[in-house]
C-alpha positions in Angstrom: -3.1 203.7 -94.1 -2.4 204.9 -97.4 -3.1 206.9 -100.3 -5.0 204.3 -102.2 -6.5 202.3 -99.4 -9.8 202.9 -97.7 -11.0 206.3 -97.7 -7.2 207.6 -99.3 -7.9 210.0 -102.1 -7.0 207.3 -104.6 -9.2 204.9 -102.9 -12.0 203.1 -103.8 -14.8 204.8 -101.3 -12.2 207.8 -101.4 -13.1 210.4 -98.5 -13.1 213.5 -100.7 -13.4 214.8 -104.0 -11.3 216.5 -106.7 -12.1 218.3 -109.3 -10.8 216.0 -112.2 -12.0 212.7 -113.2 -8.9 210.3 -110.8 -9.7 206.8 -112.8 -7.6 205.5 -115.9 -8.5 203.7 -118.5 -7.1 201.1 -117.0 -9.6 201.4 -113.6 -7.0 202.1 -110.9 -4.4 204.4 -110.4 -1.0 203.3 -110.0 1.9 205.8 -108.4 5.3 204.5 -108.7 7.3 206.7 -105.6 11.5 207.1 -105.0 12.4 205.5 -101.8 14.9 207.4 -100.2 15.3 205.4 -97.6 18.1 202.2 -97.8 16.1 199.0 -98.0 17.5 196.1 -97.3 15.6 192.1 -96.5 17.2 189.0 -95.7 16.1 185.6 -96.4 17.9 182.3 -94.3 20.6 184.5 -93.4 21.1 185.7 -96.7 21.2 189.3 -97.5 18.5 189.3 -100.9 17.6 192.6 -101.1 20.5 195.8 -101.1 19.3 198.5 -102.2 19.0 202.5 -102.4 16.9 202.7 -105.8 13.9 201.0 -104.2 10.3 202.3 -105.7 6.9 202.2 -103.0 4.7 201.2 -105.8 0.9 203.0 -104.9 -2.2 200.6 -106.6 -6.2 201.4 -105.9 -7.1 198.9 -103.6 -3.3 197.7 -102.4 -0.6 198.7 -99.7 2.1 200.5 -101.2 4.9 197.3 -102.5 9.0 197.8 -102.7 9.9 197.9 -106.2 14.0 196.9 -107.1 16.2 198.0 -109.6 16.7 193.8 -110.7 20.6 194.4 -110.0 20.1 195.2 -106.2 18.4 191.6 -106.0 21.7 189.0 -105.6 19.7 187.6 -109.0 21.9 183.8 -108.0 19.3 183.0 -105.4 16.1 183.4 -107.9 15.6 180.4 -110.0 12.8 181.1 -112.6 9.5 178.9 -112.2 6.5 178.7 -115.2 4.1 180.8 -112.7 2.6 183.6 -114.7 0.2 185.8 -113.5 -2.6 189.0 -115.9 -2.9 191.9 -113.9 -5.0 194.3 -115.9 -3.5 197.7 -114.8 0.1 196.4 -115.0 0.7 193.5 -117.2 2.0 189.9 -116.9 4.1 188.7 -114.4 6.4 186.1 -114.3 8.4 184.5 -111.4 11.0 183.2 -109.6 11.7 181.4 -106.1 14.2 182.4 -103.9 16.5 179.4 -103.3 19.3 179.8 -100.6 21.4 176.8 -98.9 19.6 176.3 -96.2 15.6 177.0 -97.0 13.6 177.6 -100.6 10.1 180.5 -101.4 7.9 179.5 -103.9 6.9 182.0 -106.6 8.4 184.7 -103.9 9.6 187.2 -106.5 8.1 188.8 -109.3 8.5 191.0 -112.2 6.4 192.5 -114.9 9.2 192.1 -117.9 6.7 193.6 -120.6 4.2 195.5 -118.6 1.5 197.6 -120.4 2.1 201.1 -121.9 0.9 203.1 -118.8 2.8 200.9 -116.1 6.0 201.3 -118.6 8.2 202.6 -115.0 7.2 198.7 -114.0 10.1 197.5 -116.4 13.7 196.9 -115.3 12.2 196.3 -111.4 11.1 193.3 -109.3 9.0 192.8 -106.3 9.1 190.1 -103.4 6.1 189.1 -100.8 6.3 190.6 -97.8 5.9 187.5 -95.9 8.6 186.0 -97.8 12.2 187.6 -96.1 12.5 187.2 -92.1 13.4 190.8 -92.1 13.0 194.1 -93.2 14.9 197.1 -92.9 14.6 200.9 -93.4 18.2 201.8 -92.9 18.7 200.0 -89.7 15.7 200.2 -89.0 13.4 196.6 -88.4 10.3 197.7 -90.6 7.0 195.1 -89.5 3.1 194.2 -91.1 4.4 196.1 -94.3 6.5 199.2 -96.0 5.5 202.6 -94.7 3.6 204.7 -96.5 4.9 207.8 -96.4 1.5 209.7 -96.8 0.4 208.0 -93.8 -0.3 209.8 -91.3 -2.1 209.4 -87.6 -3.5 212.0 -85.4 -4.6 211.4 -81.7 -7.3 214.1 -79.8 -8.9 214.1 -76.5 -11.9 214.7 -76.1 -14.6 215.1 -74.1 -17.8 213.9 -76.3 -19.5 210.8 -74.1 -18.9 207.9 -76.6 -20.3 204.6 -75.7 -20.0 201.1 -77.2 -22.9 198.8 -77.7 -23.2 194.8 -78.3 -26.6 193.4 -78.3 -27.8 196.3 -76.9 -25.2 195.7 -74.2 -22.9 199.4 -73.2 -19.6 197.9 -73.5 -17.9 200.5 -72.9 -18.7 204.3 -71.9 -16.7 207.4 -71.7 -16.1 211.0 -71.6 -12.2 210.9 -71.2 -11.8 208.8 -74.8 -8.7 209.3 -77.1 -9.5 209.4 -81.3 -7.0 208.4 -83.6 -7.4 208.8 -87.4 -5.2 207.1 -89.0 -5.4 208.3 -93.1 -8.0 205.9 -94.9 -9.0 204.4 -92.1 -12.5 205.1 -89.6 -11.9 206.7 -86.7 -11.5 204.9 -83.9 -12.3 205.8 -80.2 -9.1 204.2 -77.7 -10.6 204.5 -74.0 -9.8 204.6 -70.4 -10.3 200.5 -68.8 -11.8 201.6 -66.0 -14.7 203.1 -68.7 -14.7 199.7 -70.4 -17.3 196.7 -68.6 -14.0 194.3 -68.1 -16.2 191.3 -66.4 -17.0 191.0 -70.8 -13.8 190.4 -72.2 -12.2 187.4 -72.5 -8.5 187.3 -73.4 -8.1 186.6 -77.6 -4.7 184.4 -78.2 -4.8 186.7 -81.5 -1.5 188.9 -82.1 -1.3 191.8 -84.2 1.7 194.0 -85.7 0.7 198.0 -87.5 3.9 198.9 -89.3 2.8 202.2 -87.6 1.4 201.5 -84.1 2.7 198.4 -83.2 2.2 195.6 -81.4 -1.7 194.5 -80.5 -3.4 192.3 -78.2 -6.5 191.5 -78.6 -10.1 190.3 -76.2 -13.4 189.2 -77.3 -16.8 190.4 -75.9 -19.5 187.8 -74.3 -22.8 189.8 -74.1 -26.7 187.3 -73.6 -23.8 183.9 -74.1 -22.8 184.7 -77.4 -19.0 185.6 -78.5 -18.0 187.8 -80.4 -14.4 187.1 -81.4 -11.6 189.3 -81.8 -13.5 192.5 -80.9 -11.3 193.9 -79.2 -8.2 195.3 -78.5 -4.6 197.3 -77.1 -1.0 198.6 -77.4 0.7 198.4 -74.7 3.9 199.1 -76.4 2.2 201.5 -78.7 5.1 203.2 -81.0 6.0 206.7 -83.1 2.3 208.6 -83.3 -0.1 206.1 -80.8 1.9 206.8 -78.1 -1.2 208.3 -76.3 -3.0 205.0 -76.9 -1.1 202.8 -74.5 -3.0 200.9 -72.9 -6.1 202.1 -74.2 -8.8 200.2 -75.4 -10.5 200.5 -78.9 -13.8 198.3 -80.3 -13.9 197.8 -84.2 -16.6 200.4 -85.1 -17.4 197.4 -87.8 -18.7 195.2 -85.4 -19.8 197.4 -82.6 -23.3 200.3 -82.1 -20.8 203.6 -81.4 -22.4 206.2 -80.3 -21.2 210.0 -80.1 -22.7 212.7 -78.6 -25.5 211.0 -78.4 -25.7 210.2 -82.3 -24.8 206.5 -83.1 -22.1 206.0 -86.4 -22.5 204.6 -89.3 -20.3 201.2 -89.6 -17.7 201.6 -91.5 -17.3 198.9 -94.7 -13.5 197.5 -94.5 -11.6 194.8 -94.5 -12.5 194.1 -91.3 -16.3 194.1 -91.5 -18.1 190.6 -91.4 
């Protein structure tokens, strides 16, 4: 996911240990990283950003965010608003609405015009909420979900260790041929062949999500003992990039089920998917 999210090295719960204190006076690590790709954003038929000088802001507890030099943004489409917010790690932010003849997005763009001293590199740059533009592109490839983090990695390994998934004491999946997906900053996800899953306990869900790295996921509910556990399992029918080895396999949220690996119950991770 990111250097700064989950168990990433600069996240709130890093997996590893440094030989120095990484917590700055503001309590948050900021890393302003040049982006080598040309980045574009389109809104209501207009190209609102076209930049070969974008930066990625990595910040503790947050996914990376694109920032652009002001001159790379269509300033004629920006309308100042009275909205102001304060960030203890960056300073006071001012906002603009994004306005075209066809559509307006209130408070869609922000900047730290007078950032605090440790964040001076933000001066002269603006950012857009990811969900506002209709399309994002890196060079000529469309981006989905959020900016891709150059420090994120996905590795998939076959394992013959017996992996079991239990819900309320009921075995939902049991296999010695899962594939373990390791993704930066996230818990290990075990993907099962459908033949090793109690499909009679799964009910299709309308939920769909899009991962910047793995593609579009579809979901299932799990019903055990009359109780419905919503959106507990998912699959990638058409995975992208390094997630190709888990095509059509089924995974479960470690945060909400009991996972046994090699006969040992795994500790439930605490993430944004915990309930």
